[in-house]
BAKOL-197860 format. One record per atom (N, C-alpha, C): residue number from 1; atom name; residue in one letter; x, y, z. Coordinates in pm, whole numbers. Each point is the difference from the previous one (the first is absolute). Example, Ala and Ser with C-alpha at 12.3 -4.5 7.8 and 13.67 -1.06 7.14 Angstrom:
2
(1,"N","A",(1319,-569,780))
(1,"CA","A",(-89,119,0))
(1,"C","A",(90,120,0))
(2,"N","S",(-35,105,-72))
(2,"CA","S",(82,119,6))
(2,"C","S",(-77,109,73))
END
This chain:
231
(1,"N","X",(7372,11695,11296))
(1,"CA","X",(-128,-32,-59))
(1,"C","X",(-71,130,-50))
(2,"N","X",(-54,8,-113))
(2,"CA","X",(-73,113,-52))
(2,"C","X",(-129,19,84))
(3,"N","X",(-48,126,13))
(3,"CA","X",(-115,28,73))
(3,"C","X",(-124,-41,-81))
(4,"N","X",(4,-20,-126))
(4,"CA","X",(-110,-43,-87))
(4,"C","X",(23,-147,-37))
(5,"N","X",(-96,-81,37))
(5,"CA","X",(4,-144,-34))
(5,"C","X",(-92,-23,-126))
(6,"N","X",(62,-51,-103))
(6,"CA","X",(-86,-27,-118))
(6,"C","X",(-27,-143,-23))
(7,"N","X",(-119,-35,-45))
(7,"CA","X",(-29,-134,-45))
(7,"C","X",(25,-6,-152))
(8,"N","X",(103,-81,-36))
(8,"CA","X",(48,7,-138))
(8,"C","X",(-13,-136,-69))
(9,"N","X",(-49,-4,-123))
(9,"CA","X",(2,-120,-80))
(9,"C","X",(121,20,-96))
(10,"N","X",(89,-94,4))
(10,"CA","X",(118,-2,-93))
(10,"C","X",(-19,-119,-100))
(11,"N","X",(-3,44,-132))
(11,"CA","X",(-16,-95,-110))
(11,"C","X",(128,8,-74))
(12,"N","X",(82,-106,22))
(12,"CA","X",(135,-6,-61))
(12,"C","X",(50,-144,-17))
(13,"N","X",(32,-42,-121))
(13,"CA","X",(32,-139,-28))
(13,"C","X",(149,-31,32))
(14,"N","X",(88,105,7))
(14,"CA","X",(142,-27,31))
(14,"C","X",(14,-6,157))
(15,"N","X",(24,-124,46))
(15,"CA","X",(-7,-24,146))
(15,"C","X",(106,74,72))
(16,"N","X",(120,22,-55))
(16,"CA","X",(102,70,67))
(16,"C","X",(-40,147,22))
(17,"N","X",(-57,59,-100))
(17,"CA","X",(-45,137,13))
(17,"C","X",(-114,14,104))
(18,"N","X",(-98,-96,-11))
(18,"CA","X",(-112,-3,90))
(18,"C","X",(53,-14,147))
(19,"N","X",(98,-88,20))
(19,"CA","X",(46,-22,140))
(19,"C","X",(72,129,43))
(20,"N","X",(79,66,-83))
(20,"CA","X",(70,124,44))
(20,"C","X",(-103,107,35))
(21,"N","X",(-101,12,-81))
(21,"CA","X",(-100,106,28))
(21,"C","X",(-76,-34,136))
(22,"N","X",(-37,-125,10))
(22,"CA","X",(-74,-43,117))
(22,"C","X",(80,21,127))
(23,"N","X",(133,-40,-4))
(23,"CA","X",(83,14,122))
(23,"C","X",(13,145,38))
(24,"N","X",(18,85,-100))
(24,"CA","X",(17,142,33))
(24,"C","X",(-130,67,54))
(25,"N","X",(-112,-24,-66))
(25,"CA","X",(-122,70,33))
(25,"C","X",(-58,-61,134))
(26,"N","X",(15,-134,12))
(26,"CA","X",(-54,-53,125))
(26,"C","X",(82,50,130))
(27,"N","X",(133,21,-29))
(27,"CA","X",(81,55,112))
(27,"C","X",(-41,145,31))
(28,"N","X",(-56,68,-97))
(28,"CA","X",(-51,133,26))
(28,"C","X",(-139,5,59))
(29,"N","X",(-58,-118,17))
(29,"CA","X",(-136,-10,72))
(29,"C","X",(-114,-20,-95))
(30,"N","X",(22,-20,-131))
(30,"CA","X",(-108,-24,-90))
(30,"C","X",(-40,-142,-7))
(31,"N","X",(-121,-26,-41))
(31,"CA","X",(-56,-139,-13))
(31,"C","X",(-15,-34,-145))
(32,"N","X",(56,-113,-40))
(32,"CA","X",(-3,-40,-148))
(32,"C","X",(-67,-121,-26))
(33,"N","X",(-78,-11,-112))
(33,"CA","X",(-41,-124,-61))
(33,"C","X",(68,-14,-128))
(34,"N","X",(9,-124,-60))
(34,"CA","X",(78,-27,-104))
(34,"C","X",(-70,-75,-112))
(35,"N","X",(33,30,-126))
(35,"CA","X",(-45,-83,-113))
(35,"C","X",(118,-4,-101))
(36,"N","X",(11,-117,-70))
(36,"CA","X",(107,-13,-94))
(36,"C","X",(-41,0,-144))
(37,"N","X",(-130,7,-26))
(37,"CA","X",(-54,9,-133))
(37,"C","X",(-120,87,-7))
(38,"N","X",(-36,53,-119))
(38,"CA","X",(-96,102,-15))
(38,"C","X",(-138,-32,49))
(39,"N","X",(-53,-120,-34))
(39,"CA","X",(-140,-36,37))
(39,"C","X",(-11,-12,148))
(40,"N","X",(98,-55,62))
(40,"CA","X",(-2,-13,146))
(40,"C","X",(1,136,62))
(41,"N","X",(83,91,-50))
(41,"CA","X",(5,134,49))
(41,"C","X",(-134,75,-17))
(42,"N","X",(-68,-23,-105))
(42,"CA","X",(-128,68,-32))
(42,"C","X",(-103,-56,98))
(43,"N","X",(3,-127,19))
(43,"CA","X",(-104,-59,99))
(43,"C","X",(19,59,136))
(44,"N","X",(125,8,46))
(44,"CA","X",(28,50,132))
(44,"C","X",(-43,149,8))
(45,"N","X",(32,79,-100))
(45,"CA","X",(-29,147,2))
(45,"C","X",(-147,24,7))
(46,"N","X",(-84,-82,-64))
(46,"CA","X",(-144,21,-15))
(46,"C","X",(-71,-59,123))
(47,"N","X",(62,-87,78))
(47,"CA","X",(-67,-63,107))
(47,"C","X",(53,36,143))
(48,"N","X",(87,98,-2))
(48,"CA","X",(64,39,132))
(48,"C","X",(13,148,2))
(49,"N","X",(22,58,119))
(49,"CA","X",(17,149,8))
(49,"C","X",(148,26,19))
(50,"N","X",(59,70,-98))
(50,"CA","X",(142,45,7))
(50,"C","X",(8,147,-12))
(51,"N","X",(101,56,64))
(51,"CA","X",(34,142,-10))
(51,"C","X",(68,27,-130))
(52,"N","X",(72,-100,-56))
(52,"CA","X",(85,16,-117))
(52,"C","X",(28,-129,-66))
(53,"N","X",(14,10,-135))
(53,"CA","X",(34,-113,-80))
(53,"C","X",(133,22,-69))
(54,"N","X",(108,-76,28))
(54,"CA","X",(125,4,-72))
(54,"C","X",(-9,-105,-101))
(55,"N","X",(11,39,-129))
(55,"CA","X",(-35,-86,-110))
(55,"C","X",(110,-4,-102))
(56,"N","X",(65,-121,-23))
(56,"CA","X",(96,-16,-110))
(56,"C","X",(-70,2,-134))
(57,"N","X",(69,61,-99))
(57,"CA","X",(-56,6,-132))
(57,"C","X",(4,-137,-69))
(58,"N","X",(109,-63,7))
(58,"CA","X",(21,-132,-70))
(58,"C","X",(-33,-115,89))
(59,"N","X",(-117,-57,-14))
(59,"CA","X",(-50,-108,82))
(59,"C","X",(-47,-116,-86))
(60,"N","X",(14,-126,58))
(60,"CA","X",(-66,-115,-78))
(60,"C","X",(-148,4,17))
(61,"N","X",(-65,-78,-92))
(61,"CA","X",(-144,-20,-5))
(61,"C","X",(-73,133,-46))
(62,"N","X",(19,108,79))
(62,"CA","X",(-64,122,-35))
(62,"C","X",(98,118,31))
(63,"N","X",(35,80,-96))
(63,"CA","X",(104,99,22))
(63,"C","X",(-57,117,84))
(64,"N","X",(88,81,51))
(64,"CA","X",(-28,109,91))
(64,"C","X",(-98,99,-54))
(65,"N","X",(15,32,-128))
(65,"CA","X",(-92,93,-59))
(65,"C","X",(-142,-47,7))
(66,"N","X",(-19,-131,-35))
(66,"CA","X",(-132,-58,-4))
(66,"C","X",(-52,-7,151))
(67,"N","X",(81,-33,90))
(67,"CA","X",(-38,-3,144))
(67,"C","X",(-43,142,39))
(68,"N","X",(75,98,-30))
(68,"CA","X",(-32,138,42))
(68,"C","X",(-133,46,-57))
(69,"N","X",(-19,-30,-136))
(69,"CA","X",(-127,32,-68))
(69,"C","X",(-117,-71,68))
(70,"N","X",(14,-127,36))
(70,"CA","X",(-107,-74,61))
(70,"C","X",(-32,40,138))
(71,"N","X",(107,42,70))
(71,"CA","X",(-28,60,139))
(71,"C","X",(-79,123,-12))
(72,"N","X",(40,86,-93))
(72,"CA","X",(-79,130,-22))
(72,"C","X",(-136,-25,-39))
(73,"N","X",(-29,-99,-87))
(73,"CA","X",(-133,-23,-47))
(73,"C","X",(-88,-68,93))
(74,"N","X",(56,-76,98))
(74,"CA","X",(-84,-85,76))
(74,"C","X",(2,22,155))
(75,"N","X",(96,78,44))
(75,"CA","X",(5,26,148))
(75,"C","X",(-105,109,38))
(76,"N","X",(-57,-17,111))
(76,"CA","X",(-98,98,44))
(76,"C","X",(60,119,73))
(77,"N","X",(128,2,15))
(77,"CA","X",(72,116,59))
(77,"C","X",(132,25,-75))
(78,"N","X",(57,116,12))
(78,"CA","X",(128,27,-69))
(78,"C","X",(112,-43,85))
(79,"N","X",(75,-106,-55))
(79,"CA","X",(126,-47,68))
(79,"C","X",(120,72,-71))
(80,"N","X",(77,71,74))
(80,"CA","X",(120,59,-58))
(80,"C","X",(94,-115,-58))
(81,"N","X",(46,19,-123))
(81,"CA","X",(83,-101,-67))
(81,"C","X",(132,57,-39))
(82,"N","X",(103,-63,53))
(82,"CA","X",(142,33,-35))
(82,"C","X",(54,-111,-89))
(83,"N","X",(34,36,-120))
(83,"CA","X",(39,-104,-101))
(83,"C","X",(154,-3,-5))
(84,"N","X",(49,-124,3))
(84,"CA","X",(144,-30,-11))
(84,"C","X",(30,-49,-134))
(85,"N","X",(108,35,-61))
(85,"CA","X",(39,-53,-138))
(85,"C","X",(150,14,-15))
(86,"N","X",(47,-89,-86))
(86,"CA","X",(138,9,-48))
(86,"C","X",(16,92,-120))
(87,"N","X",(-120,40,-54))
(87,"CA","X",(3,83,-119))
(87,"C","X",(-2,148,46))
(88,"N","X",(66,84,-83))
(88,"CA","X",(12,143,41))
(88,"C","X",(-42,91,-124))
(89,"N","X",(-81,-56,-86))
(89,"CA","X",(-40,86,-119))
(89,"C","X",(-120,81,41))
(90,"N","X",(-20,110,-73))
(90,"CA","X",(-115,90,19))
(90,"C","X",(-124,-77,-34))
(91,"N","X",(2,-78,-110))
(91,"CA","X",(-117,-80,-42))
(91,"C","X",(-54,-89,112))
(92,"N","X",(95,-70,66))
(92,"CA","X",(-41,-90,104))
(92,"C","X",(-64,75,116))
(93,"N","X",(57,115,37))
(93,"CA","X",(-52,80,108))
(93,"C","X",(-140,54,-37))
(94,"N","X",(-13,48,-122))
(94,"CA","X",(-131,51,-44))
(94,"C","X",(-102,-115,6))
(95,"N","X",(46,-122,-46))
(95,"CA","X",(-94,-111,-1))
(95,"C","X",(-44,-34,145))
(96,"N","X",(90,12,97))
(96,"CA","X",(-30,-29,139))
(96,"C","X",(-100,105,54))
(97,"N","X",(27,131,-23))
(97,"CA","X",(-85,105,49))
(97,"C","X",(-141,-10,-66))
(98,"N","X",(0,-37,-132))
(98,"CA","X",(-128,-9,-66))
(98,"C","X",(-93,-100,57))
(99,"N","X",(46,-111,38))
(99,"CA","X",(-82,-110,55))
(99,"C","X",(-31,26,153))
(100,"N","X",(59,106,55))
(100,"CA","X",(-38,40,137))
(100,"C","X",(107,-7,111))
(101,"N","X",(129,-26,-38))
(101,"CA","X",(103,-1,99))
(101,"C","X",(14,142,61))
(102,"N","X",(34,12,125))
(102,"CA","X",(21,124,67))
(102,"C","X",(140,47,-3))
(103,"N","X",(92,-91,0))
(103,"CA","X",(140,34,6))
(103,"C","X",(80,-117,-68))
(104,"N","X",(130,24,-30))
(104,"CA","X",(82,-82,-84))
(104,"C","X",(139,-3,62))
(105,"N","X",(57,-118,18))
(105,"CA","X",(138,-6,48))
(105,"C","X",(79,-101,-84))
(106,"N","X",(108,40,-48))
(106,"CA","X",(82,-84,-95))
(106,"C","X",(106,-74,75))
(107,"N","X",(11,-129,-33))
(107,"CA","X",(102,-89,58))
(107,"C","X",(132,34,-66))
(108,"N","X",(115,-1,84))
(108,"CA","X",(8,-29,136))
(108,"C","X",(-37,129,78))
(109,"N","X",(-55,-9,119))
(109,"CA","X",(-40,117,76))
(109,"C","X",(42,-10,142))
(110,"N","X",(6,112,70))
(110,"CA","X",(33,-4,139))
(110,"C","X",(-125,-29,83))
(111,"N","X",(23,-97,102))
(111,"CA","X",(-113,-42,78))
(111,"C","X",(-55,119,87))
(112,"N","X",(97,92,38))
(112,"CA","X",(-45,118,70))
(112,"C","X",(-89,85,-84))
(113,"N","X",(36,15,-129))
(113,"CA","X",(-84,77,-91))
(113,"C","X",(-139,-63,-18))
(114,"N","X",(2,-136,-11))
(114,"CA","X",(-127,-76,-6))
(114,"C","X",(-96,27,111))
(115,"N","X",(54,4,124))
(115,"CA","X",(-85,26,113))
(115,"C","X",(-55,145,-4))
(116,"N","X",(93,96,-35))
(116,"CA","X",(-39,139,-9))
(116,"C","X",(-115,22,-101))
(117,"N","X",(10,-75,-113))
(117,"CA","X",(-106,9,-101))
(117,"C","X",(-130,-57,54))
(118,"N","X",(11,-112,66))
(118,"CA","X",(-120,-61,58))
(118,"C","X",(-72,85,101))
(119,"N","X",(77,71,81))
(119,"CA","X",(-49,87,109))
(119,"C","X",(-66,120,-71))
(120,"N","X",(64,49,-104))
(120,"CA","X",(-56,115,-71))
(120,"C","X",(-130,-32,-71))
(121,"N","X",(-6,-111,-57))
(121,"CA","X",(-124,-49,-67))
(121,"C","X",(-118,-11,103))
(122,"N","X",(37,-57,111))
(122,"CA","X",(-100,-21,107))
(122,"C","X",(-52,137,46))
(123,"N","X",(92,93,29))
(123,"CA","X",(-45,130,45))
(123,"C","X",(-88,74,-108))
(124,"N","X",(39,-14,-125))
(124,"CA","X",(-71,67,-110))
(124,"C","X",(-146,-60,-5))
(125,"N","X",(-3,-133,18))
(125,"CA","X",(-136,-66,-3))
(125,"C","X",(-88,46,112))
(126,"N","X",(50,30,115))
(126,"CA","X",(-78,52,112))
(126,"C","X",(-37,140,-34))
(127,"N","X",(86,78,-61))
(127,"CA","X",(-35,142,-36))
(127,"C","X",(-121,-1,-94))
(128,"N","X",(-14,-94,-94))
(128,"CA","X",(-95,-1,-89))
(128,"C","X",(-141,-26,55))
(129,"N","X",(1,-59,120))
(129,"CA","X",(-127,-23,64))
(129,"C","X",(-45,117,85))
(130,"N","X",(79,101,16))
(130,"CA","X",(-41,119,81))
(130,"C","X",(-62,104,-89))
(131,"N","X",(-91,76,59))
(131,"CA","X",(-73,100,-66))
(131,"C","X",(88,127,-39))
(132,"N","X",(90,35,90))
(132,"CA","X",(94,112,-27))
(132,"C","X",(139,-52,-11))
(133,"N","X",(67,23,-118))
(133,"CA","X",(137,-46,-23))
(133,"C","X",(91,118,-19))
(134,"N","X",(110,5,78))
(134,"CA","X",(92,108,-15))
(134,"C","X",(137,-53,-57))
(135,"N","X",(40,50,-114))
(135,"CA","X",(125,-34,-63))
(135,"C","X",(71,123,-39))
(136,"N","X",(110,31,67))
(136,"CA","X",(72,124,-20))
(136,"C","X",(-89,121,-3))
(137,"N","X",(-10,79,-102))
(137,"CA","X",(-79,122,6))
(137,"C","X",(-147,-29,-34))
(138,"N","X",(-33,-124,-34))
(138,"CA","X",(-133,-29,-44))
(138,"C","X",(-87,-62,115))
(139,"N","X",(-126,42,-2))
(139,"CA","X",(-96,-61,92))
(139,"C","X",(-125,-43,-79))
(140,"N","X",(-31,-125,0))
(140,"CA","X",(-114,-53,-73))
(140,"C","X",(-103,-41,97))
(141,"N","X",(-119,60,-10))
(141,"CA","X",(-116,-33,80))
(141,"C","X",(-92,-75,-81))
(142,"N","X",(-7,-130,18))
(142,"CA","X",(-82,-86,-80))
(142,"C","X",(-146,13,26))
(143,"N","X",(-34,32,121))
(143,"CA","X",(-148,18,37))
(143,"C","X",(-53,119,-73))
(144,"N","X",(76,114,10))
(144,"CA","X",(-45,124,-65))
(144,"C","X",(37,9,-148))
(145,"N","X",(87,-91,-42))
(145,"CA","X",(52,-3,-141))
(145,"C","X",(70,139,-37))
(146,"N","X",(92,37,92))
(146,"CA","X",(72,123,-21))
(146,"C","X",(156,-30,15))
(147,"N","X",(76,80,-68))
(147,"CA","X",(147,-7,11))
(147,"C","X",(53,140,26))
(148,"N","X",(98,10,101))
(148,"CA","X",(61,122,31))
(148,"C","X",(156,-20,-22))
(149,"N","X",(67,113,-49))
(149,"CA","X",(143,-2,-11))
(149,"C","X",(49,121,83))
(150,"N","X",(89,-28,93))
(150,"CA","X",(42,105,91))
(150,"C","X",(-112,82,60))
(151,"N","X",(-110,-70,32))
(151,"CA","X",(-108,66,62))
(151,"C","X",(-96,65,-94))
(152,"N","X",(28,5,-131))
(152,"CA","X",(-78,65,-98))
(152,"C","X",(-87,-102,-72))
(153,"N","X",(-132,25,3))
(153,"CA","X",(-98,-92,-62))
(153,"C","X",(15,1,-155))
(154,"N","X",(19,-113,-61))
(154,"CA","X",(23,-14,-141))
(154,"C","X",(-142,-12,-67))
(155,"N","X",(-19,80,-110))
(155,"CA","X",(-131,3,-68))
(155,"C","X",(14,-105,-111))
(156,"N","X",(-19,-130,35))
(156,"CA","X",(21,-109,-85))
(156,"C","X",(-141,-46,-71))
(157,"N","X",(10,-29,-127))
(157,"CA","X",(-122,-62,-59))
(157,"C","X",(-1,-149,49))
(158,"N","X",(-111,-70,-19))
(158,"CA","X",(-24,-134,54))
(158,"C","X",(111,-95,-54))
(159,"N","X",(38,11,-126))
(159,"CA","X",(100,-87,-52))
(159,"C","X",(138,27,63))
(160,"N","X",(33,122,14))
(160,"CA","X",(124,36,59))
(160,"C","X",(10,-49,146))
(161,"N","X",(-111,6,70))
(161,"CA","X",(-6,-54,139))
(161,"C","X",(20,-148,-2))
(162,"N","X",(-65,-70,-95))
(162,"CA","X",(14,-146,-3))
(162,"C","X",(149,-39,-30))
(163,"N","X",(56,71,-94))
(163,"CA","X",(145,-34,-38))
(163,"C","X",(88,25,123))
(164,"N","X",(-15,117,64))
(164,"CA","X",(88,28,115))
(164,"C","X",(-26,-95,112))
(165,"N","X",(-123,-50,21))
(165,"CA","X",(-24,-104,103))
(165,"C","X",(76,-129,-33))
(166,"N","X",(3,-39,-121))
(166,"CA","X",(66,-121,-39))
(166,"C","X",(152,14,29))
(167,"N","X",(49,123,-37))
(167,"CA","X",(148,23,20))
(167,"C","X",(41,3,148))
(168,"N","X",(-89,67,77))
(168,"CA","X",(25,10,145))
(168,"C","X",(-8,-140,68))
(169,"N","X",(-98,-77,-47))
(169,"CA","X",(-13,-140,61))
(169,"C","X",(119,-83,-35))
(170,"N","X",(63,25,-121))
(170,"CA","X",(108,-87,-46))
(170,"C","X",(129,60,47))
(171,"N","X",(12,116,51))
(171,"CA","X",(127,58,36))
(171,"C","X",(80,-81,98))
(172,"N","X",(129,-18,-24))
(172,"CA","X",(91,68,-88))
(172,"C","X",(23,-72,-136))
(173,"N","X",(-84,-99,-33))
(173,"CA","X",(16,-72,-122))
(173,"C","X",(-54,68,-125))
(174,"N","X",(62,-40,-109))
(174,"CA","X",(-49,47,-133))
(174,"C","X",(-131,-73,-39))
(175,"N","X",(-92,76,-55))
(175,"CA","X",(-120,-63,-57))
(175,"C","X",(7,8,-149))
(176,"N","X",(-12,-122,-58))
(176,"CA","X",(11,-12,-149))
(176,"C","X",(-115,72,-70))
(177,"N","X",(13,33,-130))
(177,"CA","X",(-112,58,-67))
(177,"C","X",(-116,-105,-11))
(178,"N","X",(24,-115,-20))
(178,"CA","X",(-105,-102,-16))
(178,"C","X",(-72,-26,134))
(179,"N","X",(83,3,107))
(179,"CA","X",(-55,-11,139))
(179,"C","X",(-98,115,29))
(180,"N","X",(51,121,-39))
(180,"CA","X",(-80,120,30))
(180,"C","X",(-130,5,-83))
(181,"N","X",(14,-45,-130))
(181,"CA","X",(-124,-7,-85))
(181,"C","X",(-97,-95,48))
(182,"N","X",(46,-120,49))
(182,"CA","X",(-89,-102,60))
(182,"C","X",(-71,53,119))
(183,"N","X",(73,78,84))
(183,"CA","X",(-69,51,120))
(183,"C","X",(-101,108,-38))
(184,"N","X",(26,72,-105))
(184,"CA","X",(-95,112,-36))
(184,"C","X",(-121,-50,-86))
(185,"N","X",(24,-85,-91))
(185,"CA","X",(-102,-34,-100))
(185,"C","X",(-33,-156,-2))
(186,"N","X",(74,-78,72))
(186,"CA","X",(-25,-139,6))
(186,"C","X",(30,-63,-140))
(187,"N","X",(-78,-91,-51))
(187,"CA","X",(20,-56,-128))
(187,"C","X",(-70,75,-114))
(188,"N","X",(-63,112,35))
(188,"CA","X",(-65,79,-109))
(188,"C","X",(107,81,-77))
(189,"N","X",(1,-7,-136))
(189,"CA","X",(102,61,-79))
(189,"C","X",(-20,155,11))
(190,"N","X",(107,75,-16))
(190,"CA","X",(0,145,7))
(190,"C","X",(97,52,-101))
(191,"N","X",(-6,124,-37))
(191,"CA","X",(83,60,-104))
(191,"C","X",(145,-6,54))
(192,"N","X",(98,-14,-91))
(192,"CA","X",(139,-23,40))
(192,"C","X",(60,125,69))
(193,"N","X",(-56,129,-36))
(193,"CA","X",(52,122,58))
(193,"C","X",(-71,36,116))
(194,"N","X",(-105,-72,46))
(194,"CA","X",(-72,43,112))
(194,"C","X",(76,7,130))
(195,"N","X",(78,-96,25))
(195,"CA","X",(83,-14,116))
(195,"C","X",(100,119,6))
(196,"N","X",(69,26,-120))
(196,"CA","X",(94,107,-10))
(196,"C","X",(-66,134,32))
(197,"N","X",(-118,23,-52))
(197,"CA","X",(-74,125,26))
(197,"C","X",(-26,17,151))
(198,"N","X",(-48,-110,61))
(198,"CA","X",(-34,4,152))
(198,"C","X",(124,28,75))
(199,"N","X",(113,-61,-36))
(199,"CA","X",(127,21,78))
(199,"C","X",(41,148,-15))
(200,"N","X",(-11,54,-121))
(200,"CA","X",(39,145,-26))
(200,"C","X",(-95,85,90))
(201,"N","X",(-126,-22,3))
(201,"CA","X",(-83,83,79))
(201,"C","X",(25,-15,153))
(202,"N","X",(40,-124,43))
(202,"CA","X",(28,-22,142))
(202,"C","X",(132,89,31))
(203,"N","X",(100,-6,-85))
(203,"CA","X",(121,71,26))
(203,"C","X",(-20,147,12))
(204,"N","X",(-94,54,-83))
(204,"CA","X",(-32,139,2))
(204,"C","X",(-45,47,138))
(205,"N","X",(-78,-86,69))
(205,"CA","X",(-49,30,128))
(205,"C","X",(92,-39,114))
(206,"N","X",(62,-118,-14))
(206,"CA","X",(82,-51,104))
(206,"C","X",(143,63,15))
(207,"N","X",(53,37,-117))
(207,"CA","X",(147,35,-11))
(207,"C","X",(19,138,-40))
(208,"N","X",(-69,56,-99))
(208,"CA","X",(40,125,-60))
(208,"C","X",(-5,118,101))
(209,"N","X",(-92,7,95))
(209,"CA","X",(1,112,92))
(209,"C","X",(108,-10,106))
(210,"N","X",(81,-109,7))
(210,"CA","X",(98,-18,100))
(210,"C","X",(136,-3,-53))
(211,"N","X",(105,5,96))
(211,"CA","X",(134,15,-49))
(211,"C","X",(57,-132,-53))
(212,"N","X",(-49,-114,49))
(212,"CA","X",(54,-129,-50))
(212,"C","X",(-113,-87,-52))
(213,"N","X",(30,-92,-95))
(213,"CA","X",(-92,-85,-52))
(213,"C","X",(1,-135,73))
(214,"N","X",(-122,-54,42))
(214,"CA","X",(-16,-120,64))
(214,"C","X",(-22,-120,-89))
(215,"N","X",(-83,28,-106))
(215,"CA","X",(-38,-105,-95))
(215,"C","X",(107,-17,-110))
(216,"N","X",(71,-123,6))
(216,"CA","X",(106,-19,-93))
(216,"C","X",(-34,-113,-91))
(217,"N","X",(47,8,-129))
(217,"CA","X",(-15,-109,-97))
(217,"C","X",(128,-82,4))
(218,"N","X",(-11,-130,13))
(218,"CA","X",(113,-95,-20))
(218,"C","X",(-18,-58,-135))
(219,"N","X",(77,52,-97))
(219,"CA","X",(-24,-39,-140))
(219,"C","X",(16,-151,-24))
(220,"N","X",(-103,-57,-61))
(220,"CA","X",(1,-145,-22))
(220,"C","X",(-60,-77,108))
(221,"N","X",(-26,63,112))
(221,"CA","X",(-53,-70,121))
(221,"C","X",(-138,56,37))
(222,"N","X",(-4,127,33))
(222,"CA","X",(-130,51,49))
(222,"C","X",(19,139,72))
(223,"N","X",(-79,17,108))
(223,"CA","X",(-2,124,77))
(223,"C","X",(26,-32,143))
(224,"N","X",(55,104,71))
(224,"CA","X",(28,-17,141))
(224,"C","X",(6,139,69))
(225,"N","X",(-35,-2,127))
(225,"CA","X",(14,130,77))
(225,"C","X",(143,3,60))
(226,"N","X",(65,118,-28))
(226,"CA","X",(142,28,47))
(226,"C","X",(-9,83,115))
(227,"N","X",(-23,-60,118))
(227,"CA","X",(-19,77,129))
(227,"C","X",(134,34,57))
(228,"N","X",(94,-90,-9))
(228,"CA","X",(125,14,61))
(228,"C","X",(76,121,-41))
(229,"N","X",(-19,50,-129))
(229,"CA","X",(78,108,-55))
(229,"C","X",(-82,125,18))
(230,"N","X",(-110,4,71))
(230,"CA","X",(-75,118,28))
(230,"C","X",(43,65,123))
(231,"N","X",(106,75,-8))
(231,"CA","X",(56,62,123))
(231,"C","X",(-28,154,2))
END
């Protein structure tokens, strides 16, 4: 049994897949609730406390993208969402991240990998609630609104700090351009080159004085912190 017990809501209409996931995760000590269609899953997510939501993309009544969007719009707390799909296109992944999914797993998948992803999402969610977050060479102090790399205080402008905070909170996942723009400006329109300019300025402070670059662009997807390759 794992040392971490998660309360998980599984929204999956394929009963054989749901049964396999449930058998594996419950044997590991996790507690699961189930829904077989989108509206039912949304109702459960909004009216109960879960550590994690495992959400299939293709659901009857209300599809997974709409469920994810409605959870983000109406929940009073952030519920980590792992989206399952038989689709493996970049567009589908971007759509999922844009409406607020935290991670993505393509069918068929390993049940062991599913649990590892769930535990990682849960740990990351706990990190986000702490004032001081340490990820590799970076230390984010949310109370003082400062960031250090290798113990060196970074002279960030306010927008650079906000971008880096979003990327640290999302680590190790990619943050799409639209997701980042929504976090920074909400629904207010901004110039198309504004984000590019802020990213460039952030790189100048975060990466240029150091031997390795942490802020990476995933073309067609978004931005991510590459901590693993900072050796």
